N, C-alpha and C positions, 0 to 999 in steps of 0.2 A: 586704791583704797588701801592703807596698810594701818595694823591697830596695833597698840602702845599699850602694856602694865604700866602704872606708877607704880613706883619703888618706895612709895611714902604709904599710898593710902591703898594700892593694889586696883587703882580702877582702871576699866577699860577705855584706852585712849583711841579714838580711830580720825583717819585726816590724810590729807593726799601724800602723793608718793615724794611731792619736794620737800615735804616738812621733815624728811630722815637727815639726821644730823647736827640738826638747829635745836633751840632752847625754847621750850614753853614752859606754862604757867600749867599747875594740873588744873582743870577748871573744879575738881571736888575739895581738893587739900590746898589749892594754890601755891604749892609748892613748885621751885622751878625744877625740871626737870631737861634733863637732853636723851633726847629719840635717837637710839642707837639701829641699827639694821638690824633684823630678823627680831624684829619686834620686843627688844630690851631697851630699860632705859638706866638712868643714873643719876644720883642727884647732882645740880649744874654746881662748879664750885662757886660761882659770882654768887648764885644763890645762898651759899654759906657764908661769904663773908660781909652781904649787906645784910640779913638775916636782921643781927641784935639793931643795926640803925636804919630801919625803913625811912626814907625820907615821907614826908608831907604828903605829898602825893602820889605815893602807894598807898600811905594809910587810906587818903579819901578813896583811890579807888576801892581797897578793902571796902570802907564802909557801904559804897554805892552796890556792889557787887555779894556783898555778905551784911545785911541790916542786922541780923541775930547773933554776929559775932560780936565777943566780950568787948568792953570799954576799952581806945587804944592805951587809959592809963594802964590798962590790966594786960596790954599785951607786952609789956617792956620786959614783961617775966623770961619769955624767948621760948626755949625749947621746951620748959619745963612746962608750960601750957597746953605746948601739941601735944604732950606725952599726955597728957591728964583727959585729951578730945579724944586719941585715940584709943583710950581705955574706956571712955565714955560709949563713944560708937561699939566696941566691941561687947561691951553688957547691954546693951538694946538688940536680945537677940528676936525680937517680935517686931521687929522694924524689915530685918533682912529677908528677901525673898526666897523662896526655893530655887534651887538651882535646879532646870530643868532643859540643861544642853542647848546645844548650839539652835537658833530660831528655825523657825520651818525655811524661811527666808530674809535676804537684809529688806532695811527699811530704807521709803524712800530716800532721796540725796537731799531732800534740803532738810529731812527730819535729824540724818545723820547729823550735817554739818552743824543745826541748831543744837544738840545736845552730847557731839564729842567735841568738837574743835570749840577754842579758846572765843572770846568775843575780841572786838575790836578794840575795844581797852585795852586789852588784858593783853593782846601784843602791843598796843602803845607804849604801854607800861613797861614792857618786857624789853625793845628797845630804847627805850631813856633809861634803863637800869643798869644795861651792857655801859660797861668802860671805855673809852676811847670815846674819839672827834666824832661830832652827831654835823649833820647836815645841815647852814645854815638858812634860816627861813629865807623865805621867797619874797622878792620884793613889792611891794602893795601895788597893784594896780591902778594906771592912772585917773581911771573912772571907777566908782565904784560901784559892783556887781548888784544883779537885784538880789534883796534878801530874800534863799532859800530856806523853806520851811524844813525846821529840824527835824533831823532822821530819829526817829525813835530807837533807842538801841533796846534788842531784846537782852533783856536780862538773864546773866545763869544764874541757878536758884542754888544757893551754898547749903541748902539742907542735905545731908550723908544721903548716897545713893548706894543701895544692898551691892555687895558685888558678888559678880554673877564668873563665873566658870566655864571658860571656854572649850569645848572640846573639839579635837582634829585633829593631825600629822602634821608639825611643822611644814611651813612651805618648802624648805632649802631640802626636806626629804623626798615631798610632792615631786620637788622639779626632776630631784634624779632617779627618781622612780620615773618619771616620765624621759628620762635621755637615755634610758635602759632598755624601755622597750621600745624606744626607736631605734638604737643600735638594732638591738634583735629584728626589729621589723626588715630592716637595710640589709643584714647579714642573709636573714632569708630572702631576700628579693633578689640578691644577687648567687647564691644559690641554685633558686628555681631558674634564675639566668642561665647560670652555667648547665643545670641537665637539659632545660630545653636545647641550647644550643647544641650538646651531644648526644640528643636524640635527632636533631632536623638532621646533623650530620650521618649519623647510622641509618637512618631513613635514606638518606641520598644512596647510598653506596647500595643498599638494599635493594631502592627504586630501579637503581642502575644500572645493577647486575638483572634484576627481573627484566627490566626492558629490552637487554639482551636477549635474550631466551626468549620473549616473548617476538622479536621480531626475526629470530631465526626461524621459529614456529610458523611465524608470515611466509615465510620465502617458503618453507615446504610446501606449505598451501597451494600460495601460486605455482608454485612447477605442477603440484597435483593436478590443476584448475588447466592447464595447458595439456596436459597430459588429454583428460577429459574431451576437452577439445577437436581434439588431434584423433578422436574415437579410441585411445588407446587405454581402455577403460581399465584392465590390469595394471598395468602398470600405474595407471594414476591411482587406484584402492590399494599397492602396495606402499607408495612414497606416503600417504594419508594415516595408513592402518594405526602407526603409533601416535599420533598426534594427540588425540584424545587424551590418551596416558601421562605423553606429557602435560598438557593442559592441569590436568588436575594435580598433574603432582607440584607443577607452578602455583595453583592457588591455594596449594598445602602450603606452600612455605612460605607465601605471603601474609598468609594468617598467622605462621606459627612466629615468621620474625617480626610481625609489626603488629600481631593483634593486640597486645598488652600494650602498645603506644595509647599516649594519654592526650599529645596535643592534637592541635587543631588538622595541623599540617601531615601530618604521620598517617594522622584519621583520612583524609583526602587522599592520600596518595595509594594508602591502602585502599580504598574504595575504587581509587579511579583503574588500578592495576588490574584489581579481580574482575570488575565490568570490561576491560580490553578484554581477559584471558576470557572471558563468557562469551563477547561477542566470535572473537578468532573460535570458541568452542562450536556456537551454532552455525558460523561459515563453512566448519569441516561438514557437520552434520548435512548441510544443504548440499555440499558438494556431493556426497556420499550417497544421500538421495537421488540427486543428479544423476550420478552414475549408473543408479538401479534404474532409472527410468531410461535412462539413454541406452539401455542394455536392451530393456526388454522392446523399447520404441525398435533395437536395430533390427533385434529377431524377430517383431512384427514385421518390421518391411523387408526384410527378409522375404520371409511366406508368403509377401505381396506380390514381390517381383518374380519368387517363384511359379507362384500361381500364373501371372500374365505371360510370363513366358512358355508357359502348358499351353496356354490360349494362343499364342502364336504357333507354337507347334499345330495345335491343330487345324490353324489356319494356313500352314504351310503344307499338309496334307489334303485341303479343301484346293487350293492353288494346283499340285499334283496332280486332281481328279478332273479339276476343269481341262489341264491341258490335255490329259487323255481324252476328254472327251470330245476333246478342238482338234484331233489325230483321229475321232472317228466318225467325222462331219456331227455329230448332234450338235451342232450350232447351241439351238437352244437354251440345252443341256447344259454346255458349256457355261455360255452367258450366265442363268442363273446361280449354276456354282462360283463361278467368280464373283459374281454380286454377292451371293452370301461371303464366299471368305475377306473380302471390301467391305462387308457391313461387322463382321465379326473382327477385324483390323479394329474399325472405327471404333467399337467396343471397348477395345483393350486402351486405345487413346482417351476416351474418355474418361475411365477409370482413373487412370492414371495420371489428369488432369485433375478429376475431382481429390485424388489422394493430394496432389501436390501443396490444395491450399495450408493445410496444417502442418507441413513440414519445415523447418528452420533450420535443420540440419544441413553442412553441404555434401557430406560424403553418402546422405540418407537422398539429397535433391539429385547428385548425380546418379546414384541407382535407376531413379524413375523419369530422367532422361535417357537414359540410356536405351533404356525398355521400350522407350514411348519412339525414339528413331529407331530402334526394330520394328514394332508395326507400321510408320510412316512410309519405311523405304518399303514391307511387303505392301500397302498399300499402291503405289508409284508403280510395281509390277504390275497390279492384277488392273490397273487404270490403261497400263498400254495393250494388257490383251483385251479389255472389252473395246476397245477403239481398232482395235485390227479391222484388217479388210474382213477375215474369215467370220469373225462373232458377227457382225454388222450385215454382213446379207446372211450369212448360214441363220443367225436368229431370225429372218423374216422366212425363212422355210425356200428360201433357193439354194440352188446345189450349184454348182462352178463342172463348166465343159470346156473343155478348151479354151481354157483363160478367159470361160466369161461365165457372170452370173445368171442363171436363168429359175425357174420354175421348174419342178423335179418333172409335170408334163411336156415342160419345153424341151426339157433334155430325150423324156421318151420319145418325142417325137421327132426330135434330130437324131437320135438313135435308131429308130426303125426306118426300113427302106418305104419309099412312096409304093404303094397300091393303084391301080385303075379300078373303080368300082366297076362292078357288074352290071348290067342293063337292067335295067327294073329293079335296081336297088334302093330303098328309100333315105331319103338327106341324110346328112347327119345332123346329130342334135346343136343349136346355137354353144357355143361358146361365150365363158362371162364375159371373155373382153368385149364381147359382140351389144353386151348391154346400154340400153340407148339412157341417156339421163332423162329424158322426160315419161318415157315409163314410171307407171305409177310403182308397180312390184316388180322387184327381180326373183325370181325364183334360184335361189343358189343351190339346192341341193332336195330331190324328192327321194331319194336312193334308189330311182328307177334303174341307174344304171350300175357301172362298176362299184366298188368299194376305194372310195379314194381317202378317207379316214385313218388314223392310224392312233396308236397311244405315244403318247411324249415318255420318255425316259426316264425324265427327271420327277413325275409321279409314281405314285402308289400301280401296283399290279392292276392289270385291267384285259377285256377279250373282248373283241371289236367283231359282228357281222351283221352283216343284211338278210333281215328278216321277213317273212310275208305275213300280215296280218289283215286277216278279213279283204285278202285280194287286194291289199296295199303295202307298197315295199317301204321297211323301216328301219334304221340304223339298232342295233340292241349293245348294248354297254356293258358285262358284267366286270362286278369290281371287286377288289378286296381293300380293306384297309388296314395301310402301312406305315414303315416309321414317316413319310410324306406329309400324309393327313389331308391327301391332294391324291385328285385322279384328273388328268390333261388327255384329251383327245383335240384332235386339230386336224386342218387339211390349208395345204398350199391354195390362192389362189392371186389370181393379177388384175386390179378392179381399181378404179378410182370412185370411188364412196362420198364423194364430196357432195351430189347429190343427195345421199342421201338420209334419212332421219331416224330411221330406227330400224333393229333386226329383228323379226318374229320367230317361236319357234315353239312348235307345240311338243312338248314330254310329258310321258308314264313314269312316275315313283314307284315303281314295285315294292317299296319297303313299309313298314307302319308305322314310319316317323318323318316328320318333316324333313327335308333334305337342301342346303344351299347351293346355288346354280350360280355361277358367275360366268360373263364371256372376256374373252382376252381377242386382239387381235395386235398384230404387229405389224406396224409403218416403218416411221422411222426410228422407233425403239418398242418394246414389248410395254403392253396397255393392260390392263387388268381392271373391269369392274366392280362397283360394288355388287353386291349378289343378290338373288330372288331367290326365296322357301319356294321349294317345291311340295307342297300336300300329297300327303299317299294318295296314288291313283294320278287319274289321268290332268294335267295342264296345258287347257288349250291357250295360244297366242301369250305366251310368255315374251315379253318385249325388253331390248335392250337398245338404250337410244345410245349412237353414234356420231351424235353433236353438241350434248350438254359437258359438264363437267364432275361427271360419276367417275373416272376411272384414277388411279395409282400408278405411278411407275417408277423407275430407277433414280429421275431426278433429285427426288425428296426423298429416297430411303427407303420408298416404297410405304410411307407412313400413313399420305393423306390423300382421298378419295376426292381431290378437287381438280383433278386435270381434264383437258379434250384432246383427243385422239391428234398427234400433229402427225401432218403429212397425209391426211387423207387419200391425196390423190395416189398413194402409193401402196395399197393395202396387199402383203403377200401372204399373209395368212390366217385364219379364223380358228379358232381354239372354245370349248367349253369346259370350265374347270370344277369337278365335283368334290365338294368338302362334306366326307359323312363324318354322323355325328360320332361321338365318344363312343356312344352304348353301340352303333352298326357298325361290323366287324366286317360284313359284304352285303352286297344289292346289285339290283339290275337296274337299270333305264336304258328310256327307248326315246327317240330322235324321230321328227318327224317335219315335214314342209319346212325346209327355211327359209328363209322370205329378208328382202330386204326391203323396205319402205320408202317412198321418197317424202319429202321434207313438208 
């Protein structure tokens, strides 16, 4: 839609774009005007030529569209009357509307067309008035068409309309401004693209440089980790000591060179670089922490192994002691000494195996494995000694004489010359070997004869003697509490106790506290029974079972009292073991009437 201003009456004419450059009649003054570009008009030359000689058809049209105009004969005056009309309209100020500027919004399209565009009759009249050939009328149809109802044409009032002055910028100025803005925006966009491209190139260069630096730092950290795995902690720490400061410098450089970046690409690259650098820094912290932990672990392991080496040295000393006792033919003591050495070596192995559970570093595992191998080697040496013929036979109380093992009594008998008893000499007492299995009770010792009991050297000190109390001979034992914590007294015998169910003894405890007493026998190995508590004073009939599982032995490391006496047909020694309480430094115990009762 375009607006034009009539050059004759000043009225505003609105119409579609295709009317530009055509000639139309002004709806108000009926002057023929030519519509120019930019909203301007000029009088039509054809209108000037035909105005004084209007045809009757034009006059008819004028009469229909403007009934209030002057009569036809009055119009012959031509331009003079038009001038009078113009003056008359200018002299009517009351009819002019106040110019309120441009309306707030355009009128609907239908009203605009009705008010501003010329009617169909005017356009027809305009075409007829134009000089030149006109198209011939179309031939009449063969058959008459149905009559259509006449179209009522909307007449345009010829009354004068107030002149409204339109405000605003010319269209060509607006178009020019829009073009300038578009050019400016385009230039700005191109400039921004160039700036972004330059910043991305600079960002890539910085990122590549810093990535190279970060890769070098990562290689240094890997080298430090390998040194730490090889237990070269000093070299590892020296390798990575400057890495943390290098990472700080790298992060500072990234912030300095990319801190002012505005593009998302630069911001993302900066964030990634800083995150990766911080990750490497954290890795270095973990490495340094592991180095310190490894140092502490190594120090602790070194102390642990040194302690086990010290214990193995004590085992060696115990083995040496057992060998000396074997040389002194004290095989029972040697057996106990060697068993203790074996147990101590086993304790070292147990401690090492317990420590191995939490050790992962190979070099520490190797230290423990070497120490464990030393302990096992000592166990093998001890086991060989314990299985030797000297220990097995000597621990039973047997002695070697001329390549044979026998009881001390047998040896004494074999070494003494035989004597013929004088006439009237009473018969000798029956030897224990003459006990019959069917007898209800065997009297092992009533101490009426010579002293056959002795202190075992592997126990605490003690003195033994036969005393007579109320015309009855008994065995008196005076003991002192020492480092072993027990006193052992015993005698050698050679008996088959398969038929015996119990050993019974009368014991007097001459202390003011209860004292535990145990029975020990030597058959195929050393067996020790559960203890019986002896109250102060006389304790008659203290019994120990010879057939129940109440004994401990070396088979399970002297841990449980759940063993029966093995090989009861080859008893070689009987012992009593006294365990003085901690508050008893010395004491006296009297034994009498030792006997074995049938099952």
